[in-house]
C-alpha positions in Angstrom: 0.0 0.0 0.0 1.3 3.5 -0.7 2.4 5.5 2.2 -0.3 8.0 3.3 1.0 11.5 4.2 -0.8 13.2 7.2 -3.5 15.5 6.1 -3.4 19.2 7.0 -6.0 18.6 9.6 -4.0 15.8 11.1 -0.9 17.9 11.3 -2.8 20.7 13.0 -4.4 18.2 15.5 -0.9 17.0 16.4 0.3 20.6 16.8 -2.6 21.5 19.1 -2.1 18.5 21.4 1.7 19.0 21.4 1.3 22.7 22.4 -1.2 21.9 25.1 1.1 19.2 26.5 4.1 21.6 26.6 2.2 24.2 28.4 0.9 21.8 31.1 4.4 20.2 31.5 6.0 23.6 31.9 3.5 24.5 34.6 4.0 21.3 36.5 7.8 21.7 36.4 7.8 25.3 37.5 4.9 25.5 39.9 4.5 22.3 41.9 5.3 24.0 45.1 2.8 26.7 44.6 0.1 24.2 43.7 1.0 22.1 46.8 0.5 25.2 48.9 -3.0 25.7 47.5 -3.8 22.1 48.2 -2.7 22.4 51.8 -4.7 25.7 52.2 -7.9 24.2 50.8 -7.5 21.0 52.9 -7.1 23.1 56.0 -10.1 25.4 55.2 -12.4 22.5 54.4 -11.4 20.5 57.5 -12.4 23.6 59.5 -15.8 23.8 57.8 -15.0 26.8 55.6 -16.3 27.2 52.0 -14.5 27.3 48.6 -15.8 29.9 46.2 -15.1 29.9 42.4 -15.7 32.7 39.9 -14.7 33.8 36.4 -16.1 34.7 33.0 -16.8 32.7 29.9 -14.7 29.5 29.8 -13.5 30.4 33.3 -17.1 30.5 34.5 -17.6 26.9 33.2 -14.4 25.9 35.0 -15.8 27.5 38.2 -19.0 25.5 38.2 -17.2 22.3 37.1 -14.8 22.5 40.0 -17.4 23.5 42.6 -19.4 20.5 41.6 -16.5 18.1 42.0 -16.2 19.2 45.7 -19.9 19.2 46.4 -20.5 15.8 44.9 -17.2 13.9 44.8 -14.1 13.6 42.7 -13.0 10.0 43.1 -13.5 8.9 46.7 -16.8 8.2 48.4 -17.1 10.9 51.0 -19.4 13.5 52.5 -20.1 16.6 50.4 -17.7 19.5 50.8 -18.9 23.1 50.8 -18.0 24.8 47.5 -20.0 27.3 45.5 -19.6 28.8 42.0 -20.7 32.4 41.9 -21.5 32.1 38.2 -24.7 30.1 38.3 -27.4 32.1 40.0 -28.9 34.0 37.1 -31.2 36.1 39.3 -28.3 37.3 41.5 -26.1 37.9 38.4 -28.7 39.8 36.4 -30.0 41.9 39.3 -26.6 42.9 40.4 -25.5 43.8 36.9 -28.7 45.7 36.3 -28.5 47.7 39.5 -24.8 48.1 40.1 -23.0 47.1 36.9 -21.4 43.9 35.7 -18.2 44.7 37.6 -20.0 43.9 40.8 -21.6 40.6 40.0 -19.0 38.5 42.0 -18.1 41.1 44.6 -21.6 41.5 45.9 -21.9 37.7 46.3 -18.6 37.6 48.2 -19.8 40.4 50.5 -23.0 38.4 51.2 -21.5 34.9 51.6 -17.7 35.2 52.2 -16.4 34.6 55.8 -13.0 34.7 57.3 -11.2 31.4 56.6 -13.0 30.8 53.3 -11.0 30.4 50.1 -11.9 32.0 46.7 -10.6 30.9 43.4 -10.4 34.0 41.1 -10.1 32.7 37.6 -9.0 35.0 34.7 -6.9 33.9 31.8 -5.6 37.5 31.4 -5.6 38.5 35.0 -7.4 41.7 34.2 -11.1 40.9 34.3 -12.7 43.9 36.2 -15.4 41.9 37.9 -12.8 39.3 39.1 -10.6 42.1 40.5 -13.5 43.7 42.3 -14.4 40.4 43.9 -10.8 40.0 45.0 -11.0 43.3 46.8 -14.2 42.2 48.4 -12.4 39.0 49.6 -9.9 41.3 51.3 -12.6 43.1 53.2 -14.2 39.8 54.3 -11.0 38.0 55.3 -11.3 35.4 52.5 -8.0 34.0 51.2 -7.7 34.3 47.4 -6.1 31.9 44.9 -5.5 33.5 41.6 -5.8 31.2 38.6 -4.4 33.1 35.6 -2.0 33.0 32.7 0.6 34.9 30.7 2.1 37.7 32.8 -0.7 37.2 35.4 -2.1 40.7 34.8 -3.3 42.8 37.7 -4.6 39.7 39.5 -1.0 38.4 40.1 -0.2 41.2 42.5 -3.5 41.1 44.4 -3.9 37.4 45.5 -2.6 35.4 48.4 -1.7 32.3 46.3 -0.9 32.5 42.6 -1.2 29.8 40.0 -0.1 31.3 36.7 0.2 29.4 33.5 3.0 31.5 32.1 4.9 31.0 28.9 1.8 31.5 26.8 -0.9 34.1 26.3 -3.1 31.8 24.3 -6.5 31.6 26.1 -7.2 28.0 25.0 -3.9 26.6 26.2 -4.3 28.5 29.5 -7.8 27.2 30.1 -6.8 23.6 29.2 -4.1 23.9 31.9 -6.5 25.5 34.4 -8.8 22.5 34.3 -5.9 20.1 34.9 -4.8 22.2 37.8 -8.4 22.1 39.1 -8.5 18.4 38.8 -5.2 18.0 40.6 -6.6 20.2 43.5 -9.8 18.1 43.7 -8.0 14.8 43.7 -5.2 15.8 46.2 -7.5 17.7 48.6 -9.8 14.7 48.7 -6.9 12.4 49.4 -5.5 14.7 52.1 -8.8 15.0 53.9 -9.3 11.2 53.7 -5.8 10.8 55.2 -6.5 13.2 58.0 -9.8 11.6 58.8 -8.0 8.2 58.9 -5.5 9.5 61.4 -8.2 10.8 63.6 -10.0 7.5 63.6 -6.9 5.6 64.5 -6.1 7.8 67.6 
């Protein structure tokens, strides 16, 4: 049979997957310690009964509700539900706040209402410059909520305003950043779940 050359589509498919893999591998190599610190912080907060909040726009909004659901339901282990909330899903709250106070306030108002000292908020913005995300970070400061910034590229304004930073640097391409964000999120879900299970096992054995 004659040798079949890869089609243009096949070559582009390979390029996309290779690019995505490189970005994720770079993040893992450079930011394992930062990610481990976030996992410890989330484990501590959830063990004390605090809440995780997630918010962002567009694809980041989808990531927010995806990750919140993994905590509320489960990721892999059979366990009790964990308190996590995406601030992107209540259409009445979002539209009333946007209508009355402007879109910049849609997450900040919810943090002001729900956030408590000891909670953790995941502020997700691929550019790090989304105005409503930055307003919510400021609200977290007022409420004593620890902020994890999930961003990309240079980190934008978000990088300088968070407590814990997870930045997918080395690319400004939104798709590659978002692909890495969801892997980061899954790593957090899995390892927080494992850590809480380990801690519970230690308590039972005392």
